[in-house]
N, CA, C, O and the ligand as a Tripos MOL2 file, in Angstrom:
@<TRIPOS>MOLECULE
protein
  281   279    71     0     0
PROTEIN
NO_CHARGES

@<TRIPOS>ATOM
      1 N           0.8430   -1.2160    0.0000 N.3       1 MET1
      2 CA          0.0000    0.0000    0.0000 C.3       1 MET1
      3 C           0.8610    1.2430    0.0000 C.2       1 MET1
      4 O           1.7420    1.3990    0.8460 O.2       1 MET1
      5 N           0.6160    2.0970   -0.9150 N.am      2 LYS2
      6 CA          1.3720    3.3410   -0.8840 C.3       2 LYS2
      7 C           0.4960    4.4770   -0.3570 C.2       2 LYS2
      8 O          -0.7190    4.5170   -0.5480 O.2       2 LYS2
      9 N           1.1710    5.3720    0.3000 N.am      3 HIS3
     10 CA          0.4150    6.4670    0.8880 C.3       3 HIS3
     11 C           0.3020    7.6350   -0.0830 C.2       3 HIS3
     12 O           1.2880    8.2910   -0.4190 O.2       3 HIS3
     13 N          -0.8940    7.8660   -0.5100 N.am      4 THR4
     14 CA         -1.1160    9.0650   -1.3020 C.3       4 THR4
     15 C          -1.6900   10.0750   -0.3380 C.2       4 THR4
     16 O          -2.5270    9.7270    0.4950 O.2       4 THR4
     17 N          -1.2740   11.2820   -0.4300 N.am      5 ARG5
     18 CA         -1.7840   12.3020    0.4990 C.3       5 ARG5
     19 C          -3.2600   12.5400    0.2180 C.2       5 ARG5
     20 O          -3.9720   11.5860   -0.0950 O.2       5 ARG5
     21 N          -3.7310   13.7240    0.3130 N.am      6 SER6
     22 CA         -5.1600   13.9110    0.0650 C.3       6 SER6
     23 C          -5.4300   14.1210   -1.4210 C.2       6 SER6
     24 O          -6.5570   14.3890   -1.8370 O.2       6 SER6
     25 N          -4.3700   13.9910   -2.2040 N.am      7 LYS7
     26 CA         -4.5340   14.1940   -3.6420 C.3       7 LYS7
     27 C          -5.2880   13.0250   -4.2680 C.2       7 LYS7
     28 O          -4.7720   11.9120   -4.3740 O.2       7 LYS7
     29 N          -6.4820   13.2970   -4.6650 N.am      8 LYS8
     30 CA         -7.2390   12.2370   -5.3050 C.3       8 LYS8
     31 C          -7.1990   12.4150   -6.8090 C.2       8 LYS8
     32 O          -6.8680   13.4840   -7.3220 O.2       8 LYS8
     33 N          -7.5400   11.3600   -7.4910 N.am      9 LYS9
     34 CA         -7.4380   11.4110   -8.9440 C.3       9 LYS9
     35 C          -8.8030   11.4390   -9.6020 C.2       9 LYS9
     36 O          -8.9390   11.2310  -10.8080 O.2       9 LYS9
     37 N          -9.7960   11.6980   -8.7930 N.am     10 THR10
     38 CA        -11.1470   11.6960   -9.3440 C.3      10 THR10
     39 C         -11.7350   13.0970   -9.3710 C.2      10 THR10
     40 O         -11.2200   14.0300   -8.7560 O.2      10 THR10
     41 N         -12.8060   13.2060  -10.0900 N.am     11 CYS11
     42 CA        -13.5540   14.4420  -10.2550 C.3      11 CYS11
     43 C         -13.8840   15.0820   -8.9010 C.2      11 CYS11
     44 O         -14.1840   14.3770   -7.9380 O.2      11 CYS11
     45 N         -13.8290   16.3980   -8.8300 N.am     12 ASP12
     46 CA        -14.0860   17.1090   -7.5820 C.3      12 ASP12
     47 C         -15.5650   17.3860   -7.3190 C.2      12 ASP12
     48 O         -15.9230   17.9390   -6.2790 O.2      12 ASP12
     49 N         -16.4020   17.0080   -8.2430 N.am     13 VAL13
     50 CA        -17.8250   17.2070   -8.0140 C.3      13 VAL13
     51 C         -18.3070   16.1860   -6.9850 C.2      13 VAL13
     52 O         -17.9860   15.0000   -7.0580 O.2      13 VAL13
     53 N         -19.0770   16.6780   -6.0360 N.am     14 LYS14
     54 CA        -19.5650   15.8310   -4.9470 C.3      14 LYS14
     55 C         -20.2660   14.5870   -5.4690 C.2      14 LYS14
     56 O         -21.1710   14.6760   -6.2990 O.2      14 LYS14
     57 N         -19.8480   13.4350   -4.9820 N.am     15 GLY15
     58 CA        -20.5100   12.1880   -5.3460 C.3      15 GLY15
     59 C         -20.0610   11.6030   -6.6700 C.2      15 GLY15
     60 O         -20.5760   10.5660   -7.0880 O.2      15 GLY15
     61 N         -19.1130   12.2420   -7.3400 N.am     16 CYS16
     62 CA        -18.6570   11.7530   -8.6370 C.3      16 CYS16
     63 C         -17.3060   11.0420   -8.4950 C.2      16 CYS16
     64 O         -16.3760   11.5890   -7.9020 O.2      16 CYS16
     65 N         -17.2000    9.8470   -9.0290 N.am     17 ASP17
     66 CA        -15.9700    9.0640   -8.9220 C.3      17 ASP17
     67 C         -15.2630    8.8610  -10.2480 C.2      17 ASP17
     68 O         -14.3840    8.0080  -10.3640 O.2      17 ASP17
     69 N         -15.6350    9.6220  -11.2200 N.am     18 GLU18
     70 CA        -14.9970    9.5050  -12.5320 C.3      18 GLU18
     71 C         -13.5870   10.0840  -12.4750 C.2      18 GLU18
     72 O         -13.3230   10.9880  -11.6810 O.2      18 GLU18
     73 N         -12.6730    9.5720  -13.3110 N.am     19 PRO19
     74 CA        -11.3190   10.1310  -13.3290 C.3      19 PRO19
     75 C         -11.3280   11.5790  -13.8020 C.2      19 PRO19
     76 O         -12.0920   11.9490  -14.6930 O.2      19 PRO19
     77 N         -10.4770   12.3840  -13.1990 N.am     20 LYS20
     78 CA        -10.4620   13.8000  -13.5690 C.3      20 LYS20
     79 C          -9.7870   14.0090  -14.9140 C.2      20 LYS20
     80 O          -8.8400   13.3080  -15.2680 O.2      20 LYS20
     81 N         -10.2870   14.9760  -15.6460 N.am     21 LYS21
     82 CA         -9.7690   15.2440  -16.9900 C.3      21 LYS21
     83 C          -9.2450   16.6620  -17.1220 C.2      21 LYS21
     84 O          -8.1850   16.8970  -17.7020 O.2      21 LYS21
     85 N          -9.9970   17.5930  -16.5810 N.am     22 LYS22
     86 CA         -9.6590   18.9990  -16.8020 C.3      22 LYS22
     87 C          -9.7290   19.7820  -15.5110 C.2      22 LYS22
     88 O         -10.4840   19.4360  -14.6020 O.2      22 LYS22
     89 N          -8.9340   20.8460  -15.4340 N.am     23 SER23
     90 CA         -9.0070   21.7190  -14.2730 C.3      23 SER23
     91 C          -9.6800   23.0300  -14.6550 C.2      23 SER23
     92 O          -9.4350   23.5920  -15.7220 O.2      23 SER23
     93 N         -10.5270   23.4930  -13.7620 N.am     24 VAL24
     94 CA        -11.2380   24.7490  -14.0010 C.3      24 VAL24
     95 C         -11.2460   25.5580  -12.7080 C.2      24 VAL24
     96 O         -11.0610   24.9880  -11.6330 O.2      24 VAL24
     97 N         -11.4550   26.8660  -12.7840 N.am     25 PRO25
     98 CA        -11.5480   27.6560  -11.5570 C.3      25 PRO25
     99 C         -12.8000   27.2690  -10.7630 C.2      25 PRO25
    100 O         -13.8910   27.1670  -11.3220 O.2      25 PRO25
    101 N         -12.6310   27.0570   -9.4590 N.am     26 VAL26
    102 CA        -13.7390   26.6100   -8.6150 C.3      26 VAL26
    103 C         -14.9390   27.5620   -8.6880 C.2      26 VAL26
    104 O         -16.0820   27.1290   -8.8350 O.2      26 VAL26
    105 N         -14.6590   28.8550   -8.5840 N.am     27 GLY27
    106 CA        -15.7350   29.8260   -8.5890 C.3      27 GLY27
    107 C         -16.5900   29.7420   -9.8440 C.2      27 GLY27
    108 O         -17.8150   29.8460   -9.7970 O.2      27 GLY27
    109 N         -15.9210   29.5540  -10.9470 N.am     28 LYS28
    110 CA        -16.6300   29.4740  -12.2230 C.3      28 LYS28
    111 C         -17.4680   28.1960  -12.3000 C.2      28 LYS28
    112 O         -18.5990   28.2100  -12.7860 O.2      28 LYS28
    113 N         -16.8980   27.1030  -11.8150 N.am     29 ALA29
    114 CA        -17.6090   25.8300  -11.8340 C.3      29 ALA29
    115 C         -18.8730   25.9140  -10.9820 C.2      29 ALA29
    116 O         -19.9150   25.3630  -11.3380 O.2      29 ALA29
    117 N         -18.7660   26.6100   -9.8560 N.am     30 GLU30
    118 CA        -19.9150   26.7030   -8.9570 C.3      30 GLU30
    119 C         -20.9460   27.6990   -9.4590 C.2      30 GLU30
    120 O         -22.1430   27.4130   -9.4690 O.2      30 GLU30
    121 N         -20.4820   28.8590   -9.8710 N.am     31 LYS31
    122 CA        -21.4230   29.9280  -10.2190 C.3      31 LYS31
    123 C         -21.9620   29.8010  -11.6350 C.2      31 LYS31
    124 O         -23.1490   30.0240  -11.8740 O.2      31 LYS31
    125 N         -21.1020   29.4480  -12.5620 N.am     32 LYS32
    126 CA        -21.5320   29.3960  -13.9630 C.3      32 LYS32
    127 C         -22.1770   28.0560  -14.3000 C.2      32 LYS32
    128 O         -23.2460   28.0010  -14.9080 O.2      32 LYS32
    129 N         -21.5040   26.9710  -13.8920 N.am     33 ALA33
    130 CA        -21.9940   25.6510  -14.2900 C.3      33 ALA33
    131 C         -22.8680   25.0170  -13.2140 C.2      33 ALA33
    132 O         -23.4500   23.9540  -13.4300 O.2      33 ALA33
    133 N         -22.9610   25.6730  -12.0430 N.am     34 ASP34
    134 CA        -23.8010   25.1830  -10.9600 C.3      34 ASP34
    135 C         -23.3810   23.7870  -10.5020 C.2      34 ASP34
    136 O         -24.2250   22.9380  -10.2150 O.2      34 ASP34
    137 N         -22.0800   23.5620  -10.4370 N.am     35 LEU35
    138 CA        -21.5580   22.2700   -9.9910 C.3      35 LEU35
    139 C         -21.2190   22.3340   -8.5010 C.2      35 LEU35
    140 O         -20.7540   23.3580   -8.0000 O.2      35 LEU35
    141 N         -21.4600   21.2310   -7.8120 N.am     36 ASP36
    142 CA        -21.1860   21.1590   -6.3780 C.3      36 ASP36
    143 C         -19.7860   20.5820   -6.1740 C.2      36 ASP36
    144 O         -19.6290   19.3800   -5.9610 O.2      36 ASP36
    145 N         -18.7760   21.4390   -6.2410 N.am     37 VAL37
    146 CA        -17.4080   20.9380   -6.1800 C.3      37 VAL37
    147 C         -16.8380   20.9650   -4.7660 C.2      37 VAL37
    148 O         -17.1740   21.8250   -3.9520 O.2      37 VAL37
    149 N         -15.9590   19.9890   -4.5020 N.am     38 GLU38
    150 CA        -15.2600   19.9290   -3.2240 C.3      38 GLU38
    151 C         -13.7710   20.0090   -3.4880 C.2      38 GLU38
    152 O         -13.0700   19.0030   -3.3790 O.2      38 GLU38
    153 N         -13.2840   21.1680   -3.8270 N.am     39 ALA39
    154 CA        -11.8740   21.3180   -4.1560 C.3      39 ALA39
    155 C         -11.1160   21.9020   -2.9760 C.2      39 ALA39
    156 O         -11.6770   22.6350   -2.1610 O.2      39 ALA39
    157 N          -9.8380   21.5710   -2.8950 N.am     40 GLU40
    158 CA         -9.0310   22.0640   -1.7810 C.3      40 GLU40
    159 C          -8.5390   23.4780   -2.0190 C.2      40 GLU40
    160 O          -8.4280   24.2680   -1.0810 O.2      40 GLU40
    161 N          -8.2510   23.7960   -3.2470 N.am     41 GLY41
    162 CA         -7.7530   25.1310   -3.5450 C.3      41 GLY41
    163 C          -8.7240   25.9000   -4.4090 C.2      41 GLY41
    164 O          -9.9390   25.7890   -4.2500 O.2      41 GLY41
    165 N          -8.1830   26.6770   -5.3180 N.am     42 SER42
    166 CA         -9.0460   27.4590   -6.1920 C.3      42 SER42
    167 C          -9.2720   26.7660   -7.5260 C.2      42 SER42
    168 O          -9.9610   27.2810   -8.4070 O.2      42 SER42
    169 N          -8.6710   25.5750   -7.6560 N.am     43 THR43
    170 CA         -8.8300   24.8180   -8.8890 C.3      43 THR43
    171 C          -9.6370   23.5500   -8.6480 C.2      43 THR43
    172 O          -9.3710   22.7950   -7.7130 O.2      43 THR43
    173 N         -10.6070   23.3350   -9.4870 N.am     44 ALA44
    174 CA        -11.4110   22.1230   -9.3980 C.3      44 ALA44
    175 C         -11.0780   21.2220  -10.5720 C.2      44 ALA44
    176 O         -10.8700   21.6880  -11.6920 O.2      44 ALA44
    177 N         -11.0320   19.9240  -10.2990 N.am     45 TYR45
    178 CA        -10.7620   18.9690  -11.3680 C.3      45 TYR45
    179 C         -12.0570   18.2600  -11.7400 C.2      45 TYR45
    180 O         -12.7600   17.7130  -10.8900 O.2      45 TYR45
    181 N         -12.3450   18.2880  -13.0190 N.am     46 LEU46
    182 CA        -13.5960   17.7100  -13.4820 C.3      46 LEU46
    183 C         -13.3640   16.5000  -14.3750 C.2      46 LEU46
    184 O         -12.3640   16.4160  -15.0880 O.2      46 LEU46
    185 N         -14.3040   15.5670  -14.3210 N.am     47 CYS47
    186 CA        -14.2660   14.4220  -15.2290 C.3      47 CYS47
    187 C         -14.8030   14.8790  -16.5800 C.2      47 CYS47
    188 O         -15.2230   16.0240  -16.7480 O.2      47 CYS47
    189 N         -14.7780   13.9700  -17.5250 N.am     48 LYS48
    190 CA        -15.2130   14.3090  -18.8780 C.3      48 LYS48
    191 C         -16.6660   14.7990  -18.8870 C.2      48 LYS48
    192 O         -17.0030   15.7830  -19.5440 O.2      48 LYS48
    193 N         -17.4940   14.1000  -18.1570 N.am     49 LYS49
    194 CA        -18.9150   14.4270  -18.1360 C.3      49 LYS49
    195 C         -19.1610   15.8270  -17.5560 C.2      49 LYS49
    196 O         -19.8890   16.6370  -18.1290 O.2      49 LYS49
    197 N         -18.5350   16.0820  -16.4090 N.am     50 HIS50
    198 CA        -18.7510   17.3850  -15.7760 C.3      50 HIS50
    199 C         -18.0380   18.4980  -16.5250 C.2      50 HIS50
    200 O         -18.4840   19.6450  -16.5170 O.2      50 HIS50
    201 N         -16.9350   18.1580  -17.1720 N.am     51 TRP51
    202 CA        -16.2390   19.1390  -18.0030 C.3      51 TRP51
    203 C         -17.1430   19.5800  -19.1540 C.2      51 TRP51
    204 O         -17.1800   20.7520  -19.5260 O.2      51 TRP51
    205 N         -17.8680   18.6090  -19.7030 N.am     52 LYS52
    206 CA        -18.7980   18.9420  -20.7770 C.3      52 LYS52
    207 C         -19.8960   19.8730  -20.2670 C.2      52 LYS52
    208 O         -20.2780   20.8340  -20.9350 O.2      52 LYS52
    209 N         -20.3890   19.5690  -19.0820 N.am     53 GLU53
    210 CA        -21.4140   20.4260  -18.4780 C.3      53 GLU53
    211 C         -20.8750   21.8270  -18.2510 C.2      53 GLU53
    212 O         -21.5400   22.8290  -18.5150 O.2      53 GLU53
    213 N         -19.6400   21.8630  -17.7500 N.am     54 PHE54
    214 CA        -19.0040   23.1560  -17.4860 C.3      54 PHE54
    215 C         -18.8410   23.9470  -18.7840 C.2      54 PHE54
    216 O         -19.1450   25.1380  -18.8600 O.2      54 PHE54
    217 N         -18.3550   23.2450  -19.7890 N.am     55 LYS55
    218 CA        -18.1170   23.9000  -21.0770 C.3      55 LYS55
    219 C         -19.4180   24.4210  -21.6790 C.2      55 LYS55
    220 O         -19.4790   25.5270  -22.2150 O.2      55 LYS55
    221 N         -20.4470   23.6000  -21.5750 N.am     56 LYS56
    222 CA        -21.7480   23.9730  -22.1030 C.3      56 LYS56
    223 C         -22.2580   25.2200  -21.3860 C.2      56 LYS56
    224 O         -22.7380   26.1640  -22.0130 O.2      56 LYS56
    225 N         -22.1430   25.2030  -20.0660 N.am     57 ALA57
    226 CA        -22.6480   26.3150  -19.2630 C.3      57 ALA57
    227 C         -21.8810   27.6050  -19.5610 C.2      57 ALA57
    228 O         -22.4810   28.6720  -19.6930 O.2      57 ALA57
    229 N         -20.5760   27.5040  -19.6640 N.am     58 THR58
    230 CA        -19.7880   28.7070  -19.9010 C.3      58 THR58
    231 C         -19.9250   29.1720  -21.3440 C.2      58 THR58
    232 O         -19.8240   30.3650  -21.6300 O.2      58 THR58
    233 N         -20.1530   28.2350  -22.2450 N.am     59 LYS59
    234 CA        -20.3280   28.5930  -23.6480 C.3      59 LYS59
    235 C         -21.6400   29.3500  -23.8340 C.2      59 LYS59
    236 O         -21.6990   30.3720  -24.5190 O.2      59 LYS59
    237 N         -22.6960   28.8180  -23.2030 N.am     60 GLU60
    238 CA        -23.9880   29.4870  -23.2880 C.3      60 GLU60
    239 C         -23.8960   30.8970  -22.7350 C.2      60 GLU60
    240 O         -24.4910   31.8430  -23.2510 O.2      60 GLU60
    241 N         -23.1250   30.9950  -21.6640 N.am     61 ASP61
    242 CA        -22.9480   32.2900  -21.0350 C.3      61 ASP61
    243 C         -22.2920   33.2700  -21.9990 C.2      61 ASP61
    244 O         -22.7020   34.4240  -22.1220 O.2      61 ASP61
    245 N         -21.2670   32.7780  -22.6730 N.am     62 ARG62
    246 CA        -20.5410   33.6250  -23.6140 C.3      62 ARG62
    247 C         -21.4340   34.0130  -24.7990 C.2      62 ARG62
    248 O         -21.4150   35.1520  -25.2630 O.2      62 ARG62
    249 N         -22.2070   33.0470  -25.2700 N.am     63 GLU63
    250 CA        -23.0850   33.3490  -26.3900 C.3      63 GLU63
    251 C         -24.1440   34.3680  -26.0140 C.2      63 GLU63
    252 O         -24.5080   35.2260  -26.8170 O.2      63 GLU63
    253 N         -24.6300   34.2680  -24.7980 N.am     64 LEU64
    254 CA        -25.6290   35.2310  -24.3390 C.3      64 LEU64
    255 C         -25.0470   36.6380  -24.3140 C.2      64 LEU64
    256 O         -25.7090   37.6220  -24.6440 O.2      64 LEU64
    257 N         -23.7690   36.6920  -23.9060 N.am     65 ASP65
    258 CA        -23.1110   37.9950  -23.8540 C.3      65 ASP65
    259 C         -23.0180   38.6400  -25.2380 C.2      65 ASP65
    260 O         -23.0180   39.8620  -25.3810 O.2      65 ASP65
    261 N         -22.9410   37.7760  -26.2460 N.am     66 GLN66
    262 CA        -22.7270   38.2970  -27.5830 C.3      66 GLN66
    263 C         -24.0250   38.6980  -28.2930 C.2      66 GLN66
    264 O         -24.0050   39.3970  -29.3060 O.2      66 GLN66
    265 N         -25.1320   38.2490  -27.7480 N.am     67 ILE67
    266 CA        -26.4020   38.5730  -28.3930 C.3      67 ILE67
    267 C         -26.7750   40.0210  -28.1120 C.2      67 ILE67
    268 O         -26.8080   40.4660  -26.9650 O.2      67 ILE67
    269 N         -27.0450   40.7230  -29.1610 N.am     68 GLY68
    270 CA        -27.4610   42.1140  -28.9830 C.3      68 GLY68
    271 C         -28.9700   42.2430  -29.1240 C.2      68 GLY68
    272 O         -29.5600   41.7060  -30.0610 O.2      68 GLY68
    273 N         -29.5730   42.9370  -28.2200 N.am     69 TRP69
    274 CA        -31.0270   43.0940  -28.2550 C.3      69 TRP69
    275 C         -31.3900   44.5340  -28.6280 C.2      69 TRP69
    276 O         -31.7580   45.3450  -27.7780 O.2      69 TRP69
    277 N         -31.2780   44.8130  -29.8910 N.am     70 ASP70
    278 CA        -31.6870   46.1810  -30.2370 C.3      70 ASP70
    279 C         -32.6700   46.2280  -31.4010 C.2      70 ASP70
    280 O         -33.1010   47.3090  -31.8020 O.2      70 ASP70
    281 ZN        -17.5490   14.3230  -12.4220 Zn       71 ZN71
@<TRIPOS>BOND
     1     1     2 1
     2     2     3 1
     3     3     4 2
     4     3     5 am
     5     5     6 1
     6     6     7 1
     7     7     8 2
     8     7     9 am
     9     9    10 1
    10    10    11 1
    11    11    12 2
    12    11    13 am
    13    13    14 1
    14    14    15 1
    15    15    16 2
    16    15    17 am
    17    17    18 1
    18    18    19 1
    19    19    20 2
    20    19    21 am
    21    21    22 1
    22    22    23 1
    23    23    24 2
    24    23    25 am
    25    25    26 1
    26    26    27 1
    27    27    28 2
    28    27    29 am
    29    29    30 1
    30    30    31 1
    31    31    32 2
    32    31    33 am
    33    33    34 1
    34    34    35 1
    35    35    36 2
    36    35    37 am
    37    37    38 1
    38    38    39 1
    39    39    40 2
    40    39    41 am
    41    41    42 1
    42    42    43 1
    43    43    44 2
    44    43    45 am
    45    45    46 1
    46    46    47 1
    47    47    48 2
    48    47    49 am
    49    49    50 1
    50    50    51 1
    51    51    52 2
    52    51    53 am
    53    53    54 1
    54    54    55 1
    55    55    56 2
    56    55    57 am
    57    57    58 1
    58    58    59 1
    59    59    60 2
    60    59    61 am
    61    61    62 1
    62    62    63 1
    63    63    64 2
    64    63    65 am
    65    65    66 1
    66    66    67 1
    67    67    68 2
    68    67    69 am
    69    69    70 1
    70    70    71 1
    71    71    72 2
    72    71    73 am
    73    73    74 1
    74    74    75 1
    75    75    76 2
    76    75    77 am
    77    77    78 1
    78    78    79 1
    79    79    80 2
    80    79    81 am
    81    81    82 1
    82    82    83 1
    83    83    84 2
    84    83    85 am
    85    85    86 1
    86    86    87 1
    87    87    88 2
    88    87    89 am
    89    89    90 1
    90    90    91 1
    91    91    92 2
    92    91    93 am
    93    93    94 1
    94    94    95 1
    95    95    96 2
    96    95    97 am
    97    97    98 1
    98    98    99 1
    99    99   100 2
   100    99   101 am
   101   101   102 1
   102   102   103 1
   103   103   104 2
   104   103   105 am
   105   105   106 1
   106   106   107 1
   107   107   108 2
   108   107   109 am
   109   109   110 1
   110   110   111 1
   111   111   112 2
   112   111   113 am
   113   113   114 1
   114   114   115 1
   115   115   116 2
   116   115   117 am
   117   117   118 1
   118   118   119 1
   119   119   120 2
   120   119   121 am
   121   121   122 1
   122   122   123 1
   123   123   124 2
   124   123   125 am
   125   125   126 1
   126   126   127 1
   127   127   128 2
   128   127   129 am
   129   129   130 1
   130   130   131 1
   131   131   132 2
   132   131   133 am
   133   133   134 1
   134   134   135 1
   135   135   136 2
   136   135   137 am
   137   137   138 1
   138   138   139 1
   139   139   140 2
   140   139   141 am
   141   141   142 1
   142   142   143 1
   143   143   144 2
   144   143   145 am
   145   145   146 1
   146   146   147 1
   147   147   148 2
   148   147   149 am
   149   149   150 1
   150   150   151 1
   151   151   152 2
   152   151   153 am
   153   153   154 1
   154   154   155 1
   155   155   156 2
   156   155   157 am
   157   157   158 1
   158   158   159 1
   159   159   160 2
   160   159   161 am
   161   161   162 1
   162   162   163 1
   163   163   164 2
   164   163   165 am
   165   165   166 1
   166   166   167 1
   167   167   168 2
   168   167   169 am
   169   169   170 1
   170   170   171 1
   171   171   172 2
   172   171   173 am
   173   173   174 1
   174   174   175 1
   175   175   176 2
   176   175   177 am
   177   177   178 1
   178   178   179 1
   179   179   180 2
   180   179   181 am
   181   181   182 1
   182   182   183 1
   183   183   184 2
   184   183   185 am
   185   185   186 1
   186   186   187 1
   187   187   188 2
   188   187   189 am
   189   189   190 1
   190   190   191 1
   191   191   192 2
   192   191   193 am
   193   193   194 1
   194   194   195 1
   195   195   196 2
   196   195   197 am
   197   197   198 1
   198   198   199 1
   199   199   200 2
   200   199   201 am
   201   201   202 1
   202   202   203 1
   203   203   204 2
   204   203   205 am
   205   205   206 1
   206   206   207 1
   207   207   208 2
   208   207   209 am
   209   209   210 1
   210   210   211 1
   211   211   212 2
   212   211   213 am
   213   213   214 1
   214   214   215 1
   215   215   216 2
   216   215   217 am
   217   217   218 1
   218   218   219 1
   219   219   220 2
   220   219   221 am
   221   221   222 1
   222   222   223 1
   223   223   224 2
   224   223   225 am
   225   225   226 1
   226   226   227 1
   227   227   228 2
   228   227   229 am
   229   229   230 1
   230   230   231 1
   231   231   232 2
   232   231   233 am
   233   233   234 1
   234   234   235 1
   235   235   236 2
   236   235   237 am
   237   237   238 1
   238   238   239 1
   239   239   240 2
   240   239   241 am
   241   241   242 1
   242   242   243 1
   243   243   244 2
   244   243   245 am
   245   245   246 1
   246   246   247 1
   247   247   248 2
   248   247   249 am
   249   249   250 1
   250   250   251 1
   251   251   252 2
   252   251   253 am
   253   253   254 1
   254   254   255 1
   255   255   256 2
   256   255   257 am
   257   257   258 1
   258   258   259 1
   259   259   260 2
   260   259   261 am
   261   261   262 1
   262   262   263 1
   263   263   264 2
   264   263   265 am
   265   265   266 1
   266   266   267 1
   267   267   268 2
   268   267   269 am
   269   269   270 1
   270   270   271 1
   271   271   272 2
   272   271   273 am
   273   273   274 1
   274   274   275 1
   275   275   276 2
   276   275   277 am
   277   277   278 1
   278   278   279 1
   279   279   280 2
@<TRIPOS>SUBSTRUCTURE
     1 MET1         2 RESIDUE 1 A MET
     2 LYS2         6 RESIDUE 1 A LYS
     3 HIS3        10 RESIDUE 1 A HIS
     4 THR4        14 RESIDUE 1 A THR
     5 ARG5        18 RESIDUE 1 A ARG
     6 SER6        22 RESIDUE 1 A SER
     7 LYS7        26 RESIDUE 1 A LYS
     8 LYS8        30 RESIDUE 1 A LYS
     9 LYS9        34 RESIDUE 1 A LYS
    10 THR10       38 RESIDUE 1 A THR
    11 CYS11       42 RESIDUE 1 A CYS
    12 ASP12       46 RESIDUE 1 A ASP
    13 VAL13       50 RESIDUE 1 A VAL
    14 LYS14       54 RESIDUE 1 A LYS
    15 GLY15       58 RESIDUE 1 A GLY
    16 CYS16       62 RESIDUE 1 A CYS
    17 ASP17       66 RESIDUE 1 A ASP
    18 GLU18       70 RESIDUE 1 A GLU
    19 PRO19       74 RESIDUE 1 A PRO
    20 LYS20       78 RESIDUE 1 A LYS
    21 LYS21       82 RESIDUE 1 A LYS
    22 LYS22       86 RESIDUE 1 A LYS
    23 SER23       90 RESIDUE 1 A SER
    24 VAL24       94 RESIDUE 1 A VAL
    25 PRO25       98 RESIDUE 1 A PRO
    26 VAL26      102 RESIDUE 1 A VAL
    27 GLY27      106 RESIDUE 1 A GLY
    28 LYS28      110 RESIDUE 1 A LYS
    29 ALA29      114 RESIDUE 1 A ALA
    30 GLU30      118 RESIDUE 1 A GLU
    31 LYS31      122 RESIDUE 1 A LYS
    32 LYS32      126 RESIDUE 1 A LYS
    33 ALA33      130 RESIDUE 1 A ALA
    34 ASP34      134 RESIDUE 1 A ASP
    35 LEU35      138 RESIDUE 1 A LEU
    36 ASP36      142 RESIDUE 1 A ASP
    37 VAL37      146 RESIDUE 1 A VAL
    38 GLU38      150 RESIDUE 1 A GLU
    39 ALA39      154 RESIDUE 1 A ALA
    40 GLU40      158 RESIDUE 1 A GLU
    41 GLY41      162 RESIDUE 1 A GLY
    42 SER42      166 RESIDUE 1 A SER
    43 THR43      170 RESIDUE 1 A THR
    44 ALA44      174 RESIDUE 1 A ALA
    45 TYR45      178 RESIDUE 1 A TYR
    46 LEU46      182 RESIDUE 1 A LEU
    47 CYS47      186 RESIDUE 1 A CYS
    48 LYS48      190 RESIDUE 1 A LYS
    49 LYS49      194 RESIDUE 1 A LYS
    50 HIS50      198 RESIDUE 1 A HIS
    51 TRP51      202 RESIDUE 1 A TRP
    52 LYS52      206 RESIDUE 1 A LYS
    53 GLU53      210 RESIDUE 1 A GLU
    54 PHE54      214 RESIDUE 1 A PHE
    55 LYS55      218 RESIDUE 1 A LYS
    56 LYS56      222 RESIDUE 1 A LYS
    57 ALA57      226 RESIDUE 1 A ALA
    58 THR58      230 RESIDUE 1 A THR
    59 LYS59      234 RESIDUE 1 A LYS
    60 GLU60      238 RESIDUE 1 A GLU
    61 ASP61      242 RESIDUE 1 A ASP
    62 ARG62      246 RESIDUE 1 A ARG
    63 GLU63      250 RESIDUE 1 A GLU
    64 LEU64      254 RESIDUE 1 A LEU
    65 ASP65      258 RESIDUE 1 A ASP
    66 GLN66      262 RESIDUE 1 A GLN
    67 ILE67      266 RESIDUE 1 A ILE
    68 GLY68      270 RESIDUE 1 A GLY
    69 TRP69      274 RESIDUE 1 A TRP
    70 ASP70      278 RESIDUE 1 A ASP
    71 ZN71       281 GROUP 0 **** ****
């Protein structure tokens, strides 16, 4: 048995055990993508599935910013 510190290799979203794929800012993951992350620092690691959710949420946000209502 080797001792790994608290560094886990799985997604930081609560209840998710998928392997982590991408790192994103915690604040953005929580506020923009509405993900329930349990990260130790300011970076959250997401699995493929949650990364897609994050990307979708932030993309929609960006597209909304670009829409002009005049
Ligand atoms: Zn996940």
